Each structure stands twice: as structure tokens, then as C-alpha cells.
C-alpha positions in Angstrom: -175.3 -20.0 -33.3 -175.1 -16.5 -35.4 -174.3 -14.9 -32.2 -171.5 -17.2 -31.7 -169.8 -16.8 -34.8 -170.2 -13.5 -34.2 -168.6 -12.9 -31.4 -165.4 -15.0 -32.7 -165.2 -12.5 -35.9 -164.9 -9.6 -33.8 -162.4 -11.2 -31.4 -160.2 -12.2 -35.0 -160.7 -8.1 -35.5 -159.2 -7.0 -32.1 -155.9 -7.7 -34.0 -153.7 -4.4 -33.5 -151.0 -5.7 -35.7 -149.0 -8.4 -38.1 -147.1 -10.9 -35.9 -143.1 -10.2 -35.6 -140.4 -12.1 -35.5 -138.4 -12.5 -32.6 -136.5 -15.1 -33.8 -135.5 -17.1 -37.2 -133.5 -20.0 -38.1 -133.8 -22.8 -41.1 -130.8 -24.2 -38.6 -128.1 -24.1 -41.4 -125.5 -22.5 -39.4 -123.7 -23.7 -36.7 -120.9 -22.9 -34.0 -119.5 -25.3 -31.9 -121.3 -28.2 -32.8 -124.9 -26.5 -32.0 -127.1 -24.4 -34.3 -126.5 -20.5 -34.3 -129.0 -19.3 -31.6 -128.8 -22.4 -29.8 -127.0 -23.1 -26.3 -128.5 -20.8 -23.6 -127.9 -21.2 -20.2 -130.9 -23.2 -19.4 -130.0 -25.8 -21.8 -129.4 -29.3 -19.8 -129.5 -31.5 -23.1 -125.9 -33.0 -23.6 -124.6 -31.0 -27.0 -123.0 -34.7 -28.1 -126.3 -36.0 -28.7 -127.2 -33.1 -31.4 -126.1 -33.5 -34.8 -126.2 -31.1 -37.8 -127.7 -33.4 -40.7 -128.2 -33.0 -44.8 -130.8 -35.8 -44.5 -133.7 -35.6 -43.9 -134.4 -32.1 -44.0 -137.6 -29.7 -44.8 -136.2 -26.9 -46.1 -133.0 -25.9 -46.9 -129.5 -27.9 -47.0 -129.8 -29.4 -43.3 -131.5 -30.0 -40.2 -131.1 -30.9 -36.4 -131.0 -34.6 -35.5 -131.2 -34.7 -31.5 -130.4 -38.7 -30.5 -132.5 -39.7 -26.9 -131.5 -42.2 -25.0 -133.8 -44.4 -23.5 -135.8 -42.2 -20.8 -133.4 -39.3 -21.2 -134.9 -36.1 -21.0 -133.3 -32.5 -21.1 -134.0 -29.2 -22.3 -132.7 -27.6 -25.3 -133.2 -23.5 -25.0 -132.4 -20.5 -27.4 -129.3 -17.7 -26.2 -131.0 -14.6 -24.7 -133.8 -13.1 -26.3 -135.8 -9.6 -25.6 -139.6 -10.6 -24.2 -142.6 -8.4 -22.3 -144.7 -9.2 -20.0 -148.4 -10.8 -20.5 -146.9 -11.3 -24.2 -148.0 -14.2 -26.1 -145.2 -16.0 -28.2 -146.0 -18.5 -30.9 -143.3 -21.3 -31.7 -142.9 -22.8 -34.8 -141.3 -25.9 -36.1 -141.3 -28.9 -38.3 -140.2 -32.5 -36.7 -139.8 -36.1 -37.6 -138.5 -39.3 -36.4 -139.7 -41.0 -32.2 -139.9 -39.1 -29.1 -142.0 -36.2 -26.9 -141.3 -32.6 -27.5 -143.0 -29.9 -25.2 -142.3 -26.0 -25.2 -141.4 -23.5 -22.3 -140.3 -20.4 -21.5 -137.5 -19.3 -19.3 -138.2 -15.5 -18.2 -137.0 -15.1 -14.6 -140.6 -15.4 -13.3 -141.3 -16.1 -9.7 -142.9 -19.2 -9.9 -141.3 -22.9 -11.1 -137.6 -21.8 -11.2 -138.4 -19.1 -13.7 -139.9 -21.3 -16.5 -143.2 -21.1 -17.8 -145.5 -24.3 -17.2 -144.7 -26.7 -20.3 -147.3 -26.7 -23.3 -148.8 -30.5 -24.2 -147.3 -33.0 -25.5 -146.4 -33.2 -29.4 -145.9 -37.0 -29.7 -144.2 -37.8 -32.3 -143.6 -41.2 -34.3 -143.7 -40.6 -37.8 -140.6 -40.2 -41.2 -143.0 -38.3 -42.3 -142.4 -33.8 -41.3 -145.0 -33.1 -38.3 -145.6 -29.2 -38.1 -145.7 -27.8 -34.9 -147.1 -24.3 -33.3 -147.3 -23.9 -29.6 -148.0 -20.6 -27.9 -146.3 -19.5 -24.8 -147.4 -16.5 -22.7 -144.8 -14.6 -21.0 -144.6 -13.7 -17.2 -141.8 -11.3 -17.1 -140.3 -8.8 -18.9 -136.7 -9.4 -19.6 -133.5 -9.0 -22.0 -132.7 -12.7 -21.0 -135.5 -15.1 -22.2 -134.4 -18.6 -23.4 -137.4 -20.0 -25.2 -137.2 -24.0 -24.1 -137.6 -27.4 -26.0 -138.2 -30.3 -23.8 -137.0 -33.3 -25.3 -137.7 -36.9 -23.9 -137.3 -40.7 -25.7 -140.0 -42.7 -26.6 -138.1 -46.1 -26.1 -135.0 -47.2 -27.0 -132.7 -45.6 -30.5 -135.6 -42.7 -30.2 -134.1 -39.5 -32.5 -135.8 -36.0 -33.5 -135.3 -34.3 -36.3 -136.4 -30.6 -36.4 -135.8 -28.1 -39.2 -137.3 -24.4 -39.6 -137.7 -23.3 -36.3 -139.1 -19.5 -35.7 -140.5 -18.1 -32.6 -143.2 -15.1 -33.5 -145.1 -12.3 -31.3 -148.2 -13.1 -31.2 -150.7 -10.9 -33.1 -153.3 -10.5 -30.4 -153.6 -8.0 -27.8 -152.9 -8.6 -24.6 -155.5 -10.0 -22.6 -156.8 -8.1 -19.5 -156.1 -9.9 -16.2 -158.9 -10.5 -14.4 -160.7 -12.6 -12.1 -163.5 -14.9 -12.7 -166.0 -12.5 -9.8 -165.4 -9.7 -11.6 -166.5 -11.3 -15.2 -169.6 -13.0 -13.3 -171.0 -10.4 -10.8 -173.8 -8.4 -12.5 -176.7 -6.2 -11.4 -178.4 -5.9 -15.0 -181.7 -7.3 -15.4 -180.3 -10.1 -17.7 -177.1 -11.4 -15.6 -174.9 -10.6 -18.6 -171.1 -9.8 -17.4 -169.9 -6.6 -17.4 -166.9 -7.5 -19.0 -169.1 -9.1 -22.2 -166.6 -9.6 -25.2 -163.7 -8.7 -23.3 -160.4 -10.4 -24.0 -159.5 -11.4 -20.9 -157.1 -13.7 -18.5 -158.0 -15.6 -15.9 -157.2 -18.7 -13.2 -159.4 -20.5 -11.8 -159.0 -24.7 -10.3 -161.3 -27.2 -12.3 -164.1 -28.4 -11.0 -166.1 -30.1 -13.8 -164.8 -31.6 -17.3 -166.6 -32.5 -20.3 -165.6 -33.4 -24.0 -166.7 -29.5 -25.2 -165.9 -27.3 -21.8 -164.7 -27.5 -18.5 -165.1 -25.7 -15.3 -162.7 -23.5 -13.2 -163.9 -21.8 -9.8 -161.2 -19.5 -7.8 -162.3 -20.0 -4.2 -165.4 -21.0 -2.8 -168.7 -18.3 -2.7 -170.8 -16.6 -5.0 -169.9 -15.5 -8.7 -167.0 -17.6 -8.1 -167.0 -20.2 -11.1 -167.0 -19.8 -14.7 -167.5 -22.4 -18.0 -164.5 -21.9 -20.7 -166.0 -23.4 -23.8 -162.9 -25.4 -25.2 -161.8 -28.4 -25.2 -159.8 -29.8 -22.2 -156.7 -32.1 -22.3 -157.0 -35.2 -22.1 -154.6 -35.7 -18.8 -156.4 -32.5 -17.5 -158.4 -32.9 -13.8 -160.3 -31.3 -11.1 -157.4 -30.1 -9.3 -155.7 -28.6 -11.7 -155.2 -24.6 -11.8 -155.7 -24.0 -14.9 -154.2 -19.9 -16.8 -156.8 -19.2 -20.0 -156.7 -16.3 -22.0 -160.0 -16.2 -24.0 -163.2 -13.9 -24.9 -166.2 -13.1 -22.4 -170.1 -14.1 -24.0 -173.2 -14.9 -23.0 -175.2 -17.9 -24.3 -178.8 -17.2 -24.8 -180.4 -20.5 -26.3 -181.0 -21.4 -30.0 -184.3 -22.7 -29.9 -186.2 -20.4 -27.3 -185.0 -17.5 -25.7 -183.6 -17.4 -22.0 -184.9 -15.1 -19.3 -180.9 -14.5 -19.1 -177.4 -15.7 -20.7 -175.0 -18.5 -19.1 -171.3 -16.1 -19.0 -168.7 -18.5 -20.8 -165.3 -17.5 -21.7 -164.7 -18.7 -25.6 -162.6 -18.7 -28.4 -159.8 -20.0 -26.1 -156.2 -18.2 -27.1 -153.8 -20.1 -24.9 -154.5 -22.7 -22.1 -151.7 -23.7 -19.4 -151.6 -25.3 -16.4 -150.1 -23.4 -13.3 -150.3 -26.2 -10.9 -151.7 -29.8 -10.0 -153.2 -31.2 -7.0 -155.0 -28.3 -6.2 -158.0 -29.1 -2.8 -161.3 -28.5 -4.7 -163.2 -25.4 -3.5 -165.8 -26.1 -0.8 -169.4 -26.3 -2.1 -171.3 -23.2 -0.8 -174.4 -24.8 1.3 -177.4 -23.4 -0.9 -180.9 -23.9 -0.3 -183.3 -25.3 -3.4 -184.9 -21.8 -4.7 -181.4 -20.3 -4.1 -179.7 -22.8 -6.6 -182.1 -20.0 -9.0 -180.0 -17.0 -8.5 -177.5 -15.7 -11.0 -174.8 -15.9 -8.6 -174.4 -19.6 -8.5 -174.0 -20.0 -11.9 -170.9 -22.4 -12.8 -170.4 -22.3 -8.9 -169.6 -25.9 -7.0 -172.6 -25.7 -4.3 -174.3 -28.5 -2.0 -178.1 -28.6 -1.5 -179.1 -30.8 1.2 -182.3 -33.4 2.0 -183.6 -33.7 -1.4 -186.4 -36.2 -1.9 -186.4 -38.1 -5.6 -189.4 -37.0 -6.5 -189.2 -38.9 -10.4 -187.0 -41.7 -12.2 -184.8 -40.3 -14.4 -185.6 -39.8 -18.2 -185.0 -42.0 -20.7 -183.3 -39.5 -23.2 -182.0 -36.9 -20.6 -181.3 -39.0 -17.4 -182.3 -36.1 -15.5 -184.6 -37.0 -12.5 -186.4 -33.6 -9.9 -185.9 -33.5 -6.5 -187.6 -31.3 -4.2 -187.1 -30.2 -0.3 -189.2 -27.5 1.7 -187.6 -25.0 0.3 -188.0 -25.9 -3.6 -187.9 -28.1 -6.6 -184.8 -28.7 -8.5 -183.5 -30.6 -11.5 -180.3 -33.0 -10.9 -178.5 -33.4 -14.4 -176.4 -36.0 -15.6 -174.2 -33.6 -17.8 -171.2 -35.4 -15.9 -171.9 -38.4 -14.1 -175.6 -40.5 -14.5 -176.7 -41.2 -11.4 -179.8 -43.8 -10.8 -181.7 -42.6 -7.5 -184.6 -44.6 -5.6 -187.8 -42.9 -5.6 -188.6 -41.3 -2.3 -185.4 -41.2 -0.8 -183.6 -37.9 0.5 -180.1 -36.8 -0.8 -177.9 -34.2 -0.1 -176.2 -33.8 -3.3 -172.6 -31.1 -4.6 -172.8 -30.2 -8.0 -172.0 -27.3 -10.4 -175.3 -24.9 -10.9 -175.8 -25.0 -14.8 -178.2 -22.2 -16.0 -180.0 -23.5 -19.6 -182.8 -21.7 -19.5 -183.8 -22.7 -15.2 -180.5 -23.7 -13.1 -179.7 -27.2 -13.0 -177.7 -29.4 -10.2 -174.9 -31.1 -11.9 -173.6 -33.7 -9.7 -169.7 -35.0 -10.7 -169.3 -38.6 -9.8 -171.4 -41.2 -6.9 -169.0 -39.3 -3.8 -171.4 -35.9 -4.5 -174.3 -37.6 -3.0 -174.8 -37.9 0.9 -177.7 -39.1 2.9 -180.5 -37.0 3.3 -183.3 -36.6 5.9 -186.9 -35.6 5.3 -188.4 -32.7 7.2 -190.0 -35.0 9.8 -186.6 -35.8 10.7 -185.1 -32.9 11.5 -187.6 -30.8 13.2 -187.0 -29.6 16.7 -188.6 -30.3 20.2 -190.6 -27.3 21.9 -191.0 -25.0 19.3 -193.5 -22.3 19.6 -194.3 -19.1 18.2 -197.0 -16.7 18.5 -199.1 -14.5 17.5 -200.0 -16.3 14.2 -201.4 -14.4 12.2 -199.3 -11.6 13.3 -199.4 -7.5 13.0 -196.7 -6.3 14.5 -194.1 -8.7 16.2 -193.6 -12.7 16.0 -192.4 -14.3 19.3 -190.3 -17.1 19.3 -189.8 -19.4 22.1 -187.2 -22.5 22.1 -188.0 -24.3 25.5 -184.9 -26.1 27.1 -182.5 -24.4 24.7 -179.4 -25.2 26.0 -177.3 -22.6 23.1 -178.2 -20.0 20.3 -179.9 -21.1 17.4 -180.2 -19.1 14.2 -183.9 -18.3 12.3 -184.8 -17.0 9.2 -188.1 -15.6 7.5 -188.6 -16.5 3.9 -191.1 -15.0 1.4 -193.7 -17.2 -0.4 -191.5 -17.3 -3.6 -188.4 -18.1 -1.0 -186.5 -14.8 -0.7 -184.8 -14.3 3.1 -186.6 -11.2 4.6 -185.5 -11.2 7.5 -182.4 -13.2 9.5 -181.5 -13.6 13.3 -180.4 -15.6 16.2 -182.9 -17.1 19.1 -180.1 -16.5 22.4 -178.9 -18.5 25.2 -182.5 -17.6 27.1 -184.8 -19.2 24.3 -186.5 -16.5 23.3 -186.9 -13.7 20.2 -188.7 -10.9 19.1 -189.3 -10.6 15.3 -190.4 -7.4 14.1 -193.2 -8.0 11.2 -194.8 -4.7 11.2 -192.6 -3.5 7.8 -193.6 -6.5 5.9 -196.2 -7.1 3.3 -199.7 -8.8 4.5 -198.7 -12.4 3.4 -198.1 -16.0 4.4 -193.8 -16.3 5.3 -191.9 -19.1 6.1 -190.0 -19.0 9.3 -187.1 -21.5 9.9 -185.6 -22.0 13.5 -183.0 -24.1 14.0 -179.1 -25.3 12.8 -178.3 -27.2 9.5 -179.4 -30.4 11.1 -182.0 -30.0 13.0 -184.9 -27.5 12.3 -188.6 -26.7 12.0 -190.5 -24.6 9.9 -193.7 -23.2 10.6 -196.1 -20.9 8.2 -196.6 -17.3 10.0 -199.2 -15.3 8.3 -198.6 -11.8 8.4 -202.2 -9.8 8.4 -203.5 -6.4 9.3 
């Protein structure tokens, strides 16, 4: 925990200057039925429903009362203001009454009709004053920005009273826009991110949610996933595309030192939903031993034909599964599943590193039927000589089409791949390999055979 606290302190020191006020109003001055500084060209809320009132007020002598007809929703925007791309702006105000408020920014961006995504809703249902602060991210520098309040009724007779409204430039530095794989791809011995401690902005589609974090992925494949250490909003779901600003950090274990770190985004300063209903990234088909490789950390993957070797642990609900390619732990972080001992499963889930990498399925749909090795083996496969010193010959009798082969060393690393063509014959050179035992797999995804090959001189 000490490392995380130090990093948060470091992030706070990044602030280059004090926040500057872009707009401020105690809602004392009015003109033509609206507070001075409100009523921009993007406003859609009827001015007739907006009144200057002397009670209740939070400060000064007047406030703004907004009468909301049942099920009415509209925008009340500021008059044009100057904003800068990639900068965060803080919108602050006090409110009481009954209704819902969300905050947005019109800056003429090329998406969403020029508007930023609206912030999380503020549900108001009290005669007591409630302080609200929301951040919006500018995407386009312009002289004609309008900050927006989306006002919505909560039943017949809803009304809101707003007072002491201000907009400030955030004192945070500009976050560097990067991709998830730029954060994750690492050549360091401990897998640490090349952007460790950097304040960044990323986008990705939600693949998994926990009470304290969420997992984002930008496309399919290696290095494409990351954990964001921040509480997701209650209406977020897989398929939401999220834009988030935070600091890259490495989680390294508290009770014992991990061999490498788990790359995360922490100290989140802003997040917003860019779009919903996006398709999930296609899971990457990997082997049991590949699950332990750094490139699959926080990525949606699939491991086929795993035999359940243990019942779930009473405390953690985790269980062990294995196939000919290795053994792994199936974790219950998202979804506790009760498997049948000895059954075979094809499992989709997020690869999560915590001193060893576990496979975390997210729902019952992540479990498919698997088959045992004996059900997958090919007929009429021959290899010779074995042991071999220079080459290994492969013959697939009655081959109807080309099939693939791969040769893996004793710890599961692929050292050679290729194709047995339509003739059914292939010659693999092994004279460059070290002596020892190797596993040769020949076939396709569903039907293959595996044989042990010895290289000896």
C-alpha cells in the first residue's frame, strides 16, 4: 500500500498551476428572463420555465428556479466561452429540489453532434442544499463553447433551484493520449510498463467489472487489455466504450513480492462513456502455458479443452484445470462456477496476474464444452526418426488438405511452426535445437495429435 500512496502523492505534485476561473455567477444578475451568462445557442429548455427567486438561496440574494414538467428533459447552456482541447474543466454549483442533472460541453467536436458525453446523473430529492462538482473533457479548441446542464423531471411537479455556479480550468496537467498496448508492451525483465508513473488518457471497451475496478480492451490480441483501478458507475456494462484519464502504475503484491508487476491505471481523474453496445473484443485463443506470458495480462482470452482437476476451494472458489499444454487456475473474481470433476471445458475469461496468471471467466456463457486429448487425435499420423539428430519426417496418410504443426520445448515455448501440405509429407530440421524432449502437435484447432520427440546426437 505504501507504493500506491507514494504514487498518488506523486500524481498530485504534477499540477503545474492553480485552477483558473472561466465563468462564475452567483445568479444575482438577470437579463430578459435568464441569468447573465446563460441561454446559449444550444439551449433547448423553455425560458418560461426558468425564474429568478429570492428564497431559497445558497448565497447572495437570488437563485435560479427551474420548473420541470413531468418527463421533461432539456438543455440549459452558457453563452459562448473559450476552451482548449484536451483540457479538463470543473463545473461546480449548489442545488436543491427534485429532479436530475447531468453536465456536458458543446465544443463542436466531430462526434455526438458536437457534445461531450454527459456526466453521471446527479439525483436530487431534498430541500437541503447539495454541492455538485463534475468534470468534462474538451476535445476541440474553440471560441464558442457552451457548457450544458441537462435537466430532467423526476415526477409531476419536479423543480430544481440552482445557485453559485462556476466553471474552472482543472489544475491537472494535460494527459498524454496513448493506446493500451503502448502502456502494456514491455521488454523489461519484470514486465513494467514503459509509461510507468505517466498521466495518460486511453479508451477501451469494458470486458469485465468488479466493485472496485474495471477492465478495458482496445481491439483483440496481445497487449490490448488493462485494469482500471476505480469504482465503475452502477449503469456501466460490458460493451460500454470508456475514455479515462489516470496514472500508470504497477501492482507488485503486498504480502509477498511478485516476480513481475500487474499494470494498472490508478488515481483516475476523469472517466466518461463514449458509446454503448459495442461488440466485445474477440477472445484470443491461447494455450494453457501461454496464459503466463506478460502479453496476455488483462486480455480476454480462451483456453480450450481443460479438464477439471479439483473442486472449488471453499474460501476462494478457485479451481484447477489442465490439458496437455499445461495447468492453470480458474478464478472466481467475476463469476463463481461449480465444475464437474473430470469434465472438459473450453473457457473464455480475462487473464489476471497475481503472482501467477489466473483465468477469470465472467459469466456462465464463458464456459463451453471441451474434449479430451484422445477425442482429438488424428488417424494415420507417423513421425520418424525418433530420437532424431538432424530432421524429423511427418507423414499424414490420406491427407485431404494442409494441416499445421508446431514444436514446443519442455517448458512449452514454441520453437518451430509450419504446414504439412496436401501431399501429407513434411520435413522438420532439428539440427539447430538443443538436445532434449519436445512436443510435436500436428492438426487443426479441433482434431490434432501430439507426440513426444527426442532430439539426441
